[in-house]
VEXVO-323025 format. One record per residue (C-alpha): y, z, x; residue in one letter; residue number from 1. Coordinates in steps of 0.05 Angstrom, whole numbers, plus 5000, padded with zeros to 4 digits. Layout:
BEGIN
<v Y; w Z; u X; vovex A; mike NUM>
...
// end
This chain:
BEGIN
<v 2585; w 0220; u 6513; vovex X; mike 1>
<v 2639; w 0171; u 6493; vovex X; mike 2>
<v 2713; w 0184; u 6501; vovex X; mike 3>
<v 2718; w 0204; u 6428; vovex X; mike 4>
<v 2674; w 0263; u 6438; vovex X; mike 5>
<v 2732; w 0311; u 6448; vovex X; mike 6>
<v 2783; w 0271; u 6411; vovex X; mike 7>
<v 2789; w 0318; u 6351; vovex X; mike 8>
<v 2800; w 0381; u 6393; vovex X; mike 9>
<v 2877; w 0386; u 6393; vovex X; mike 10>
<v 2882; w 0391; u 6317; vovex X; mike 11>
<v 2843; w 0457; u 6315; vovex X; mike 12>
<v 2862; w 0490; u 6380; vovex X; mike 13>
<v 2917; w 0542; u 6385; vovex X; mike 14>
<v 2935; w 0531; u 6457; vovex X; mike 15>
<v 2949; w 0471; u 6501; vovex X; mike 16>
<v 2886; w 0437; u 6525; vovex X; mike 17>
<v 2874; w 0430; u 6600; vovex X; mike 18>
<v 2827; w 0372; u 6588; vovex X; mike 19>
<v 2842; w 0298; u 6597; vovex X; mike 20>
<v 2875; w 0259; u 6543; vovex X; mike 21>
<v 2828; w 0221; u 6496; vovex X; mike 22>
<v 2844; w 0156; u 6531; vovex X; mike 23>
<v 2827; w 0184; u 6600; vovex X; mike 24>
<v 2760; w 0156; u 6625; vovex X; mike 25>
<v 2743; w 0226; u 6653; vovex X; mike 26>
<v 2735; w 0251; u 6581; vovex X; mike 27>
<v 2663; w 0226; u 6576; vovex X; mike 28>
<v 2644; w 0264; u 6639; vovex X; mike 29>
<v 2679; w 0327; u 6615; vovex X; mike 30>
<v 2642; w 0323; u 6549; vovex X; mike 31>
<v 2575; w 0317; u 6585; vovex X; mike 32>
<v 2590; w 0376; u 6630; vovex X; mike 33>
<v 2613; w 0418; u 6570; vovex X; mike 34>
<v 2548; w 0400; u 6534; vovex X; mike 35>
<v 2506; w 0419; u 6595; vovex X; mike 36>
<v 2541; w 0487; u 6600; vovex X; mike 37>
<v 2533; w 0501; u 6526; vovex X; mike 38>
<v 2459; w 0484; u 6528; vovex X; mike 39>
<v 2448; w 0525; u 6591; vovex X; mike 40>
<v 2480; w 0586; u 6557; vovex X; mike 41>
<v 2434; w 0576; u 6498; vovex X; mike 42>
<v 2372; w 0567; u 6541; vovex X; mike 43>
<v 2388; w 0630; u 6581; vovex X; mike 44>
<v 2398; w 0673; u 6519; vovex X; mike 45>
<v 2338; w 0648; u 6479; vovex X; mike 46>
<v 2291; w 0648; u 6538; vovex X; mike 47>
<v 2304; w 0721; u 6552; vovex X; mike 48>
<v 2279; w 0739; u 6483; vovex X; mike 49>
<v 2207; w 0720; u 6499; vovex X; mike 50>
<v 2204; w 0718; u 6575; vovex X; mike 51>
<v 2192; w 0793; u 6577; vovex X; mike 52>
<v 2127; w 0790; u 6536; vovex X; mike 53>
<v 2079; w 0771; u 6591; vovex X; mike 54>
<v 2114; w 0819; u 6640; vovex X; mike 55>
<v 2103; w 0880; u 6596; vovex X; mike 56>
<v 2041; w 0907; u 6632; vovex X; mike 57>
<v 2076; w 0904; u 6700; vovex X; mike 58>
<v 2139; w 0936; u 6670; vovex X; mike 59>
<v 2096; w 0992; u 6641; vovex X; mike 60>
<v 2062; w 1005; u 6707; vovex X; mike 61>
<v 2125; w 1008; u 6749; vovex X; mike 62>
<v 2170; w 1046; u 6700; vovex X; mike 63>
<v 2120; w 1091; u 6665; vovex X; mike 64>
<v 2141; w 1064; u 6597; vovex X; mike 65>
<v 2098; w 1085; u 6538; vovex X; mike 66>
<v 2077; w 1041; u 6479; vovex X; mike 67>
<v 2139; w 1057; u 6438; vovex X; mike 68>
<v 2184; w 1041; u 6497; vovex X; mike 69>
<v 2149; w 0974; u 6508; vovex X; mike 70>
<v 2160; w 0956; u 6435; vovex X; mike 71>
<v 2234; w 0973; u 6441; vovex X; mike 72>
<v 2241; w 0926; u 6500; vovex X; mike 73>
<v 2235; w 0869; u 6450; vovex X; mike 74>
<v 2264; w 0903; u 6388; vovex X; mike 75>
<v 2323; w 0930; u 6428; vovex X; mike 76>
<v 2340; w 0858; u 6447; vovex X; mike 77>
<v 2331; w 0824; u 6380; vovex X; mike 78>
<v 2362; w 0876; u 6334; vovex X; mike 79>
<v 2433; w 0872; u 6364; vovex X; mike 80>
<v 2428; w 0796; u 6360; vovex X; mike 81>
<v 2412; w 0796; u 6286; vovex X; mike 82>
<v 2465; w 0849; u 6271; vovex X; mike 83>
<v 2520; w 0816; u 6309; vovex X; mike 84>
<v 2513; w 0741; u 6297; vovex X; mike 85>
<v 2557; w 0736; u 6235; vovex X; mike 86>
<v 2610; w 0780; u 6266; vovex X; mike 87>
<v 2606; w 0743; u 6333; vovex X; mike 88>
<v 2615; w 0677; u 6297; vovex X; mike 89>
<v 2676; w 0699; u 6259; vovex X; mike 90>
<v 2709; w 0730; u 6320; vovex X; mike 91>
<v 2701; w 0663; u 6354; vovex X; mike 92>
<v 2737; w 0629; u 6295; vovex X; mike 93>
<v 2794; w 0678; u 6300; vovex X; mike 94>
<v 2803; w 0690; u 6375; vovex X; mike 95>
<v 2775; w 0628; u 6408; vovex X; mike 96>
<v 2703; w 0603; u 6413; vovex X; mike 97>
<v 2706; w 0590; u 6488; vovex X; mike 98>
<v 2736; w 0658; u 6500; vovex X; mike 99>
<v 2681; w 0694; u 6460; vovex X; mike 100>
<v 2627; w 0652; u 6494; vovex X; mike 101>
<v 2653; w 0672; u 6563; vovex X; mike 102>
<v 2660; w 0745; u 6543; vovex X; mike 103>
<v 2589; w 0745; u 6516; vovex X; mike 104>
<v 2563; w 0712; u 6579; vovex X; mike 105>
<v 2597; w 0765; u 6622; vovex X; mike 106>
<v 2564; w 0820; u 6580; vovex X; mike 107>
<v 2496; w 0786; u 6583; vovex X; mike 108>
<v 2500; w 0773; u 6658; vovex X; mike 109>
<v 2520; w 0845; u 6673; vovex X; mike 110>
<v 2465; w 0872; u 6629; vovex X; mike 111>
<v 2414; w 0826; u 6663; vovex X; mike 112>
<v 2433; w 0855; u 6731; vovex X; mike 113>
<v 2425; w 0926; u 6703; vovex X; mike 114>
<v 2356; w 0906; u 6675; vovex X; mike 115>
<v 2335; w 0880; u 6744; vovex X; mike 116>
<v 2358; w 0945; u 6777; vovex X; mike 117>
<v 2329; w 0993; u 6725; vovex X; mike 118>
<v 2279; w 1044; u 6750; vovex X; mike 119>
<v 2262; w 1078; u 6684; vovex X; mike 120>
<v 2248; w 1055; u 6612; vovex X; mike 121>
<v 2311; w 1087; u 6584; vovex X; mike 122>
<v 2359; w 1046; u 6627; vovex X; mike 123>
<v 2318; w 0984; u 6616; vovex X; mike 124>
<v 2319; w 0990; u 6540; vovex X; mike 125>
<v 2394; w 1005; u 6540; vovex X; mike 126>
<v 2407; w 0944; u 6584; vovex X; mike 127>
<v 2364; w 0901; u 6539; vovex X; mike 128>
<v 2406; w 0923; u 6479; vovex X; mike 129>
<v 2469; w 0905; u 6518; vovex X; mike 130>
<v 2438; w 0836; u 6532; vovex X; mike 131>
<v 2427; w 0827; u 6457; vovex X; mike 132>
<v 2500; w 0845; u 6443; vovex X; mike 133>
<v 2522; w 0791; u 6492; vovex X; mike 134>
<v 2476; w 0740; u 6460; vovex X; mike 135>
<v 2505; w 0756; u 6391; vovex X; mike 136>
<v 2573; w 0735; u 6418; vovex X; mike 137>
<v 2548; w 0672; u 6454; vovex X; mike 138>
<v 2499; w 0637; u 6407; vovex X; mike 139>
<v 2547; w 0626; u 6347; vovex X; mike 140>
<v 2599; w 0596; u 6395; vovex X; mike 141>
<v 2548; w 0546; u 6421; vovex X; mike 142>
<v 2534; w 0517; u 6352; vovex X; mike 143>
<v 2606; w 0522; u 6330; vovex X; mike 144>
<v 2633; w 0488; u 6392; vovex X; mike 145>
<v 2582; w 0432; u 6386; vovex X; mike 146>
<v 2604; w 0423; u 6314; vovex X; mike 147>
<v 2679; w 0419; u 6327; vovex X; mike 148>
<v 2676; w 0382; u 6393; vovex X; mike 149>
<v 2629; w 0324; u 6380; vovex X; mike 150>
<v 2632; w 0272; u 6325; vovex X; mike 151>
<v 2586; w 0221; u 6292; vovex X; mike 152>
<v 2526; w 0199; u 6333; vovex X; mike 153>
<v 2550; w 0240; u 6392; vovex X; mike 154>
<v 2544; w 0303; u 6350; vovex X; mike 155>
<v 2475; w 0283; u 6326; vovex X; mike 156>
<v 2453; w 0272; u 6397; vovex X; mike 157>
<v 2483; w 0339; u 6418; vovex X; mike 158>
<v 2447; w 0376; u 6362; vovex X; mike 159>
<v 2383; w 0339; u 6380; vovex X; mike 160>
<v 2388; w 0367; u 6450; vovex X; mike 161>
<v 2405; w 0435; u 6421; vovex X; mike 162>
<v 2340; w 0433; u 6381; vovex X; mike 163>
<v 2300; w 0412; u 6442; vovex X; mike 164>
<v 2327; w 0470; u 6484; vovex X; mike 165>
<v 2315; w 0519; u 6427; vovex X; mike 166>
<v 2243; w 0497; u 6419; vovex X; mike 167>
<v 2227; w 0496; u 6493; vovex X; mike 168>
<v 2259; w 0564; u 6506; vovex X; mike 169>
<v 2218; w 0597; u 6451; vovex X; mike 170>
<v 2150; w 0573; u 6477; vovex X; mike 171>
<v 2163; w 0572; u 6552; vovex X; mike 172>
<v 2190; w 0643; u 6556; vovex X; mike 173>
<v 2120; w 0676; u 6559; vovex X; mike 174>
<v 2096; w 0623; u 6608; vovex X; mike 175>
<v 2154; w 0633; u 6657; vovex X; mike 176>
<v 2150; w 0709; u 6650; vovex X; mike 177>
<v 2077; w 0709; u 6670; vovex X; mike 178>
<v 2086; w 0660; u 6728; vovex X; mike 179>
<v 2146; w 0695; u 6758; vovex X; mike 180>
<v 2114; w 0764; u 6751; vovex X; mike 181>
<v 2049; w 0740; u 6782; vovex X; mike 182>
<v 2086; w 0706; u 6839; vovex X; mike 183>
<v 2117; w 0775; u 6858; vovex X; mike 184>
<v 2177; w 0742; u 6892; vovex X; mike 185>
<v 2202; w 0784; u 6950; vovex X; mike 186>
<v 2157; w 0841; u 6924; vovex X; mike 187>
<v 2202; w 0849; u 6863; vovex X; mike 188>
<v 2146; w 0841; u 6812; vovex X; mike 189>
<v 2178; w 0831; u 6742; vovex X; mike 190>
<v 2251; w 0840; u 6763; vovex X; mike 191>
<v 2267; w 0767; u 6779; vovex X; mike 192>
<v 2258; w 0749; u 6705; vovex X; mike 193>
<v 2324; w 0786; u 6694; vovex X; mike 194>
<v 2359; w 0776; u 6761; vovex X; mike 195>
<v 2355; w 0699; u 6756; vovex X; mike 196>
<v 2405; w 0705; u 6699; vovex X; mike 197>
<v 2459; w 0729; u 6746; vovex X; mike 198>
<v 2472; w 0664; u 6785; vovex X; mike 199>
<v 2460; w 0623; u 6722; vovex X; mike 200>
<v 2509; w 0666; u 6682; vovex X; mike 201>
<v 2562; w 0660; u 6736; vovex X; mike 202>
<v 2555; w 0584; u 6735; vovex X; mike 203>
<v 2563; w 0584; u 6659; vovex X; mike 204>
<v 2626; w 0626; u 6665; vovex X; mike 205>
<v 2658; w 0584; u 6719; vovex X; mike 206>
<v 2640; w 0515; u 6690; vovex X; mike 207>
<v 2653; w 0538; u 6618; vovex X; mike 208>
<v 2723; w 0560; u 6635; vovex X; mike 209>
<v 2737; w 0492; u 6666; vovex X; mike 210>
<v 2703; w 0444; u 6618; vovex X; mike 211>
<v 2690; w 0475; u 6549; vovex X; mike 212>
<v 2750; w 0461; u 6503; vovex X; mike 213>
<v 2780; w 0521; u 6468; vovex X; mike 214>
<v 2779; w 0519; u 6392; vovex X; mike 215>
<v 2799; w 0569; u 6339; vovex X; mike 216>
<v 2823; w 0574; u 6268; vovex X; mike 217>
<v 2891; w 0542; u 6255; vovex X; mike 218>
<v 2916; w 0609; u 6230; vovex X; mike 219>
<v 2884; w 0670; u 6261; vovex X; mike 220>
<v 2886; w 0732; u 6216; vovex X; mike 221>
<v 2864; w 0803; u 6228; vovex X; mike 222>
<v 2788; w 0810; u 6229; vovex X; mike 223>
<v 2753; w 0838; u 6168; vovex X; mike 224>
<v 2730; w 0904; u 6199; vovex X; mike 225>
<v 2701; w 0931; u 6134; vovex X; mike 226>
<v 2661; w 0868; u 6124; vovex X; mike 227>
<v 2636; w 0871; u 6196; vovex X; mike 228>
<v 2612; w 0943; u 6187; vovex X; mike 229>
<v 2579; w 0929; u 6120; vovex X; mike 230>
<v 2543; w 0866; u 6145; vovex X; mike 231>
<v 2518; w 0900; u 6208; vovex X; mike 232>
<v 2493; w 0960; u 6169; vovex X; mike 233>
<v 2459; w 0917; u 6116; vovex X; mike 234>
<v 2423; w 0873; u 6166; vovex X; mike 235>
<v 2401; w 0932; u 6208; vovex X; mike 236>
<v 2373; w 0969; u 6147; vovex X; mike 237>
<v 2336; w 0906; u 6125; vovex X; mike 238>
<v 2308; w 0880; u 6191; vovex X; mike 239>
<v 2290; w 0948; u 6222; vovex X; mike 240>
<v 2241; w 0969; u 6167; vovex X; mike 241>
<v 2212; w 0898; u 6162; vovex X; mike 242>
<v 2198; w 0898; u 6236; vovex X; mike 243>
<v 2173; w 0970; u 6242; vovex X; mike 244>
<v 2139; w 0982; u 6175; vovex X; mike 245>
<v 2071; w 0954; u 6191; vovex X; mike 246>
<v 2068; w 0993; u 6257; vovex X; mike 247>
<v 2083; w 1058; u 6220; vovex X; mike 248>
<v 2035; w 1043; u 6162; vovex X; mike 249>
<v 2092; w 1035; u 6113; vovex X; mike 250>
<v 2116; w 1107; u 6100; vovex X; mike 251>
<v 2160; w 1120; u 6040; vovex X; mike 252>
<v 2224; w 1124; u 6080; vovex X; mike 253>
<v 2215; w 1052; u 6103; vovex X; mike 254>
<v 2220; w 1028; u 6031; vovex X; mike 255>
<v 2279; w 1074; u 6018; vovex X; mike 256>
<v 2315; w 1045; u 6079; vovex X; mike 257>
<v 2300; w 0974; u 6056; vovex X; mike 258>
<v 2327; w 0989; u 5986; vovex X; mike 259>
<v 2390; w 1020; u 6017; vovex X; mike 260>
<v 2398; w 0957; u 6059; vovex X; mike 261>
<v 2394; w 0912; u 5998; vovex X; mike 262>
<v 2447; w 0955; u 5963; vovex X; mike 263>
<v 2491; w 0952; u 6024; vovex X; mike 264>
<v 2483; w 0876; u 6024; vovex X; mike 265>
<v 2506; w 0874; u 5952; vovex X; mike 266>
<v 2566; w 0917; u 5970; vovex X; mike 267>
<v 2582; w 0870; u 6028; vovex X; mike 268>
<v 2580; w 0808; u 5982; vovex X; mike 269>
<v 2625; w 0843; u 5931; vovex X; mike 270>
<v 2674; w 0861; u 5986; vovex X; mike 271>
<v 2673; w 0789; u 6011; vovex X; mike 272>
<v 2688; w 0763; u 5941; vovex X; mike 273>
<v 2750; w 0806; u 5939; vovex X; mike 274>
<v 2771; w 0783; u 6009; vovex X; mike 275>
<v 2764; w 0708; u 5999; vovex X; mike 276>
<v 2839; w 0696; u 6002; vovex X; mike 277>
<v 2850; w 0745; u 6059; vovex X; mike 278>
<v 2809; w 0725; u 6121; vovex X; mike 279>
<v 2739; w 0743; u 6098; vovex X; mike 280>
<v 2683; w 0753; u 6148; vovex X; mike 281>
<v 2639; w 0705; u 6108; vovex X; mike 282>
<v 2674; w 0649; u 6068; vovex X; mike 283>
<v 2631; w 0648; u 6005; vovex X; mike 284>
<v 2649; w 0575; u 5995; vovex X; mike 285>
<v 2597; w 0560; u 6048; vovex X; mike 286>
<v 2542; w 0584; u 6002; vovex X; mike 287>
<v 2567; w 0543; u 5943; vovex X; mike 288>
<v 2552; w 0478; u 5978; vovex X; mike 289>
<v 2482; w 0449; u 5966; vovex X; mike 290>
<v 2477; w 0423; u 6037; vovex X; mike 291>
<v 2493; w 0488; u 6073; vovex X; mike 292>
<v 2456; w 0535; u 6027; vovex X; mike 293>
<v 2394; w 0491; u 6026; vovex X; mike 294>
<v 2396; w 0481; u 6102; vovex X; mike 295>
<v 2404; w 0556; u 6114; vovex X; mike 296>
<v 2345; w 0570; u 6067; vovex X; mike 297>
<v 2303; w 0518; u 6106; vovex X; mike 298>
<v 2324; w 0553; u 6171; vovex X; mike 299>
<v 2300; w 0619; u 6141; vovex X; mike 300>
<v 2232; w 0587; u 6128; vovex X; mike 301>
<v 2232; w 0560; u 6199; vovex X; mike 302>
<v 2242; w 0630; u 6228; vovex X; mike 303>
<v 2190; w 0658; u 6181; vovex X; mike 304>
<v 2136; w 0610; u 6203; vovex X; mike 305>
<v 2154; w 0620; u 6276; vovex X; mike 306>
<v 2149; w 0695; u 6269; vovex X; mike 307>
<v 2081; w 0689; u 6236; vovex X; mike 308>
<v 2051; w 0634; u 6279; vovex X; mike 309>
<v 2068; w 0649; u 6351; vovex X; mike 310>
<v 2048; w 0722; u 6352; vovex X; mike 311>
<v 1981; w 0710; u 6317; vovex X; mike 312>
<v 1967; w 0647; u 6358; vovex X; mike 313>
<v 1972; w 0688; u 6423; vovex X; mike 314>
<v 1922; w 0739; u 6395; vovex X; mike 315>
<v 1875; w 0683; u 6372; vovex X; mike 316>
<v 1875; w 0649; u 6439; vovex X; mike 317>
<v 1860; w 0712; u 6479; vovex X; mike 318>
<v 1816; w 0750; u 6429; vovex X; mike 319>
<v 1787; w 0695; u 6386; vovex X; mike 320>
<v 1771; w 0648; u 6444; vovex X; mike 321>
<v 1770; w 0697; u 6502; vovex X; mike 322>
<v 1823; w 0659; u 6542; vovex X; mike 323>
<v 1858; w 0691; u 6601; vovex X; mike 324>
<v 1934; w 0702; u 6596; vovex X; mike 325>
<v 1944; w 0642; u 6642; vovex X; mike 326>
<v 1901; w 0596; u 6598; vovex X; mike 327>
<v 1938; w 0620; u 6537; vovex X; mike 328>
<v 2003; w 0604; u 6572; vovex X; mike 329>
<v 1978; w 0534; u 6585; vovex X; mike 330>
<v 1967; w 0526; u 6510; vovex X; mike 331>
<v 2041; w 0542; u 6500; vovex X; mike 332>
<v 2057; w 0488; u 6552; vovex X; mike 333>
<v 2018; w 0438; u 6509; vovex X; mike 334>
<v 2059; w 0458; u 6448; vovex X; mike 335>
<v 2124; w 0453; u 6487; vovex X; mike 336>
<v 2106; w 0382; u 6511; vovex X; mike 337>
<v 2099; w 0362; u 6439; vovex X; mike 338>
<v 2164; w 0396; u 6420; vovex X; mike 339>
<v 2201; w 0362; u 6476; vovex X; mike 340>
<v 2175; w 0294; u 6452; vovex X; mike 341>
<v 2194; w 0308; u 6380; vovex X; mike 342>
<v 2263; w 0333; u 6400; vovex X; mike 343>
<v 2274; w 0271; u 6443; vovex X; mike 344>
<v 2259; w 0227; u 6383; vovex X; mike 345>
<v 2309; w 0267; u 6342; vovex X; mike 346>
<v 2363; w 0262; u 6395; vovex X; mike 347>
<v 2354; w 0187; u 6405; vovex X; mike 348>
<v 2356; w 0174; u 6330; vovex X; mike 349>
<v 2428; w 0202; u 6329; vovex X; mike 350>
<v 2422; w 0220; u 6256; vovex X; mike 351>
<v 2406; w 0150; u 6231; vovex X; mike 352>
<v 2348; w 0174; u 6188; vovex X; mike 353>
<v 2385; w 0235; u 6160; vovex X; mike 354>
<v 2338; w 0284; u 6125; vovex X; mike 355>
<v 2279; w 0237; u 6129; vovex X; mike 356>
<v 2269; w 0252; u 6203; vovex X; mike 357>
<v 2262; w 0329; u 6198; vovex X; mike 358>
<v 2221; w 0321; u 6135; vovex X; mike 359>
<v 2174; w 0273; u 6172; vovex X; mike 360>
<v 2169; w 0325; u 6227; vovex X; mike 361>
<v 2150; w 0379; u 6176; vovex X; mike 362>
<v 2096; w 0334; u 6147; vovex X; mike 363>
<v 2068; w 0319; u 6216; vovex X; mike 364>
<v 2065; w 0394; u 6231; vovex X; mike 365>
<v 2031; w 0407; u 6163; vovex X; mike 366>
<v 1978; w 0355; u 6177; vovex X; mike 367>
<v 1967; w 0382; u 6248; vovex X; mike 368>
<v 1962; w 0454; u 6222; vovex X; mike 369>
<v 1910; w 0432; u 6171; vovex X; mike 370>
<v 1871; w 0395; u 6224; vovex X; mike 371>
<v 1874; w 0454; u 6271; vovex X; mike 372>
<v 1850; w 0501; u 6216; vovex X; mike 373>
<v 1791; w 0456; u 6199; vovex X; mike 374>
<v 1774; w 0452; u 6273; vovex X; mike 375>
<v 1772; w 0528; u 6279; vovex X; mike 376>
<v 1736; w 0538; u 6213; vovex X; mike 377>
<v 1681; w 0490; u 6236; vovex X; mike 378>
<v 1657; w 0547; u 6279; vovex X; mike 379>
<v 1680; w 0524; u 6346; vovex X; mike 380>
<v 1679; w 0591; u 6381; vovex X; mike 381>
<v 1681; w 0556; u 6448; vovex X; mike 382>
<v 1741; w 0512; u 6432; vovex X; mike 383>
<v 1775; w 0493; u 6497; vovex X; mike 384>
<v 1846; w 0474; u 6515; vovex X; mike 385>
<v 1824; w 0401; u 6519; vovex X; mike 386>
<v 1791; w 0405; u 6451; vovex X; mike 387>
<v 1854; w 0432; u 6417; vovex X; mike 388>
<v 1903; w 0387; u 6454; vovex X; mike 389>
<v 1914; w 0337; u 6397; vovex X; mike 390>
<v 1930; w 0386; u 6340; vovex X; mike 391>
<v 1972; w 0432; u 6385; vovex X; mike 392>
<v 2014; w 0375; u 6413; vovex X; mike 393>
<v 2024; w 0347; u 6343; vovex X; mike 394>
<v 2045; w 0415; u 6317; vovex X; mike 395>
<v 2097; w 0418; u 6372; vovex X; mike 396>
<v 2118; w 0346; u 6360; vovex X; mike 397>
<v 2131; w 0359; u 6287; vovex X; mike 398>
<v 2170; w 0423; u 6298; vovex X; mike 399>
<v 2210; w 0389; u 6353; vovex X; mike 400>
<v 2235; w 0338; u 6302; vovex X; mike 401>
<v 2263; w 0393; u 6257; vovex X; mike 402>
<v 2309; w 0441; u 6295; vovex X; mike 403>
<v 2365; w 0396; u 6319; vovex X; mike 404>
<v 2373; w 0352; u 6257; vovex X; mike 405>
<v 2368; w 0413; u 6211; vovex X; mike 406>
<v 2426; w 0447; u 6247; vovex X; mike 407>
<v 2466; w 0383; u 6251; vovex X; mike 408>
<v 2462; w 0365; u 6177; vovex X; mike 409>
<v 2470; w 0437; u 6153; vovex X; mike 410>
<v 2535; w 0446; u 6191; vovex X; mike 411>
<v 2562; w 0374; u 6188; vovex X; mike 412>
<v 2611; w 0384; u 6130; vovex X; mike 413>
<v 2631; w 0456; u 6147; vovex X; mike 414>
<v 2707; w 0459; u 6158; vovex X; mike 415>
<v 2724; w 0470; u 6231; vovex X; mike 416>
<v 2761; w 0535; u 6214; vovex X; mike 417>
<v 2695; w 0565; u 6188; vovex X; mike 418>
<v 2649; w 0536; u 6242; vovex X; mike 419>
<v 2636; w 0603; u 6275; vovex X; mike 420>
<v 2621; w 0640; u 6210; vovex X; mike 421>
<v 2574; w 0584; u 6188; vovex X; mike 422>
<v 2536; w 0581; u 6254; vovex X; mike 423>
<v 2530; w 0657; u 6254; vovex X; mike 424>
<v 2500; w 0657; u 6184; vovex X; mike 425>
<v 2454; w 0598; u 6201; vovex X; mike 426>
<v 2427; w 0635; u 6262; vovex X; mike 427>
<v 2421; w 0700; u 6223; vovex X; mike 428>
<v 2376; w 0664; u 6173; vovex X; mike 429>
<v 2329; w 0646; u 6230; vovex X; mike 430>
<v 2325; w 0717; u 6258; vovex X; mike 431>
<v 2316; w 0747; u 6189; vovex X; mike 432>
<v 2259; w 0697; u 6179; vovex X; mike 433>
<v 2227; w 0719; u 6244; vovex X; mike 434>
<v 2229; w 0791; u 6220; vovex X; mike 435>
<v 2196; w 0771; u 6154; vovex X; mike 436>
<v 2144; w 0730; u 6192; vovex X; mike 437>
<v 2128; w 0790; u 6235; vovex X; mike 438>
<v 2118; w 0831; u 6172; vovex X; mike 439>
<v 2071; w 0778; u 6144; vovex X; mike 440>
<v 2026; w 0786; u 6204; vovex X; mike 441>
<v 2005; w 0854; u 6177; vovex X; mike 442>
<v 1986; w 0824; u 6110; vovex X; mike 443>
<v 1956; w 0758; u 6133; vovex X; mike 444>
<v 1926; w 0772; u 6201; vovex X; mike 445>
<v 1915; w 0846; u 6215; vovex X; mike 446>
<v 1890; w 0859; u 6145; vovex X; mike 447>
<v 1832; w 0811; u 6161; vovex X; mike 448>
<v 1818; w 0834; u 6232; vovex X; mike 449>
<v 1826; w 0908; u 6217; vovex X; mike 450>
<v 1852; w 0914; u 6288; vovex X; mike 451>
<v 1785; w 0892; u 6316; vovex X; mike 452>
<v 1786; w 0857; u 6384; vovex X; mike 453>
<v 1722; w 0819; u 6365; vovex X; mike 454>
<v 1726; w 0744; u 6369; vovex X; mike 455>
<v 1699; w 0727; u 6299; vovex X; mike 456>
<v 1749; w 0766; u 6257; vovex X; mike 457>
<v 1807; w 0741; u 6299; vovex X; mike 458>
<v 1786; w 0669; u 6290; vovex X; mike 459>
<v 1778; w 0679; u 6215; vovex X; mike 460>
<v 1845; w 0713; u 6209; vovex X; mike 461>
<v 1881; w 0658; u 6247; vovex X; mike 462>
<v 1851; w 0605; u 6203; vovex X; mike 463>
<v 1883; w 0641; u 6144; vovex X; mike 464>
<v 1949; w 0644; u 6181; vovex X; mike 465>
<v 1949; w 0568; u 6191; vovex X; mike 466>
<v 1944; w 0556; u 6116; vovex X; mike 467>
<v 2002; w 0604; u 6105; vovex X; mike 468>
<v 2043; w 0568; u 6158; vovex X; mike 469>
<v 2027; w 0501; u 6126; vovex X; mike 470>
<v 2052; w 0529; u 6060; vovex X; mike 471>
<v 2117; w 0552; u 6092; vovex X; mike 472>
<v 2126; w 0484; u 6124; vovex X; mike 473>
<v 2117; w 0452; u 6055; vovex X; mike 474>
<v 2171; w 0497; u 6027; vovex X; mike 475>
<v 2217; w 0480; u 6085; vovex X; mike 476>
<v 2204; w 0406; u 6073; vovex X; mike 477>
<v 2223; w 0415; u 5999; vovex X; mike 478>
<v 2287; w 0453; u 6016; vovex X; mike 479>
<v 2309; w 0396; u 6062; vovex X; mike 480>
<v 2319; w 0353; u 6000; vovex X; mike 481>
<v 2385; w 0390; u 5997; vovex X; mike 482>
<v 2406; w 0354; u 6060; vovex X; mike 483>
<v 2437; w 0284; u 6055; vovex X; mike 484>
<v 2393; w 0224; u 6046; vovex X; mike 485>
<v 2438; w 0182; u 6090; vovex X; mike 486>
<v 2493; w 0195; u 6141; vovex X; mike 487>
<v 2556; w 0157; u 6125; vovex X; mike 488>
<v 2596; w 0171; u 6189; vovex X; mike 489>
<v 2560; w 0147; u 6250; vovex X; mike 490>
<v 2620; w 0125; u 6290; vovex X; mike 491>
<v 2610; w 0132; u 6364; vovex X; mike 492>
// end
């Protein structure tokens, strides 16, 4: 990164910087190291959300966990993240983004050690929830620090790399979980998938303290405790029934809890309106801007299609085509190769094409989804990895062109004082979308299969899913018209 990468930091920090002056040639190296540490923290946190999936059978065998406990190994991780993102982002604004990132990393690293040492499902679930709480503190600080630290093309490149890491972490998690568990390192079975976080987390803490610049609001006020409680309660009462309803066959209390969550959300927004001049948790001015509100809505669609596609794709590969878990993992590798290529294009463009680049990525993914659907509908029951390579890589390529630029342009004009709150809300949109996408699997996929493991129904159901995902991609493409057509500031 150029020497200007950290040049705006002193105007929004509340303490003397221990980093080189802007004219110091070491600045570029410090910026690169800071970026590496931020992306490593993001990779570690996001990877742990999916790395556990392919290790679940081994975990069940060694801990005696039942089906409900296995489900909570994933829900117990994701729910604290969704609940705490907005609060974590605002706390970073008020008390220092580097400070909150380091605190969150300490929590996550400690919880990872507890996960690796757990002998029963109760301790493991509790440790997973503690991991999620740490992630809720870390992730908003990553986006916010990128936003306030880098400028112009450097920021676009940084967000391009952020999108690449996000995409790769989501699809490589199940692959690495399966490989590490099958390798049975030192006879530890599944435990290394958690223990590896300990040295990585310690490196993030040490390097982050030395190289990530501190940033905070110019005037730190007392946190909005009532807003934090209302937002956490509302999100929990919305996401929990959406994620659990289809498993419980939609009992009446699920709808009552969802309605209560929506009412609590309304109460939260009314409270925030009254607090706008007194350090609100969520500055409502963020939602009044076309760029941010449209970008956040597009991110909601992004999470929704990911929640619907990835879960059903795994079932299609193993049930519809009879692939082994390892072969299914290789299909995820194909997708990740495409995503890496698309994200590399986005990073190298440095924002020159503005919204046209992520919109082009969405159109490529739509076309690839349609081609994949036609390929499956043609009755290719024996479709191989080689046969599906082209559409799968193109799907990944298109999605890889979306994540980084979408985050960059959505947050570009957010005032630095509100960077944490904005990144928390942007990330919450994605996780809420994943919950909605998971709910859609009951209506779009399982309603067709009827829970049957037979290949034919699973192929037919997944073909329907692809058309739904293509529709969601089309809606995301349309929402990205709220993003700027051109980027005016591209100074290096």
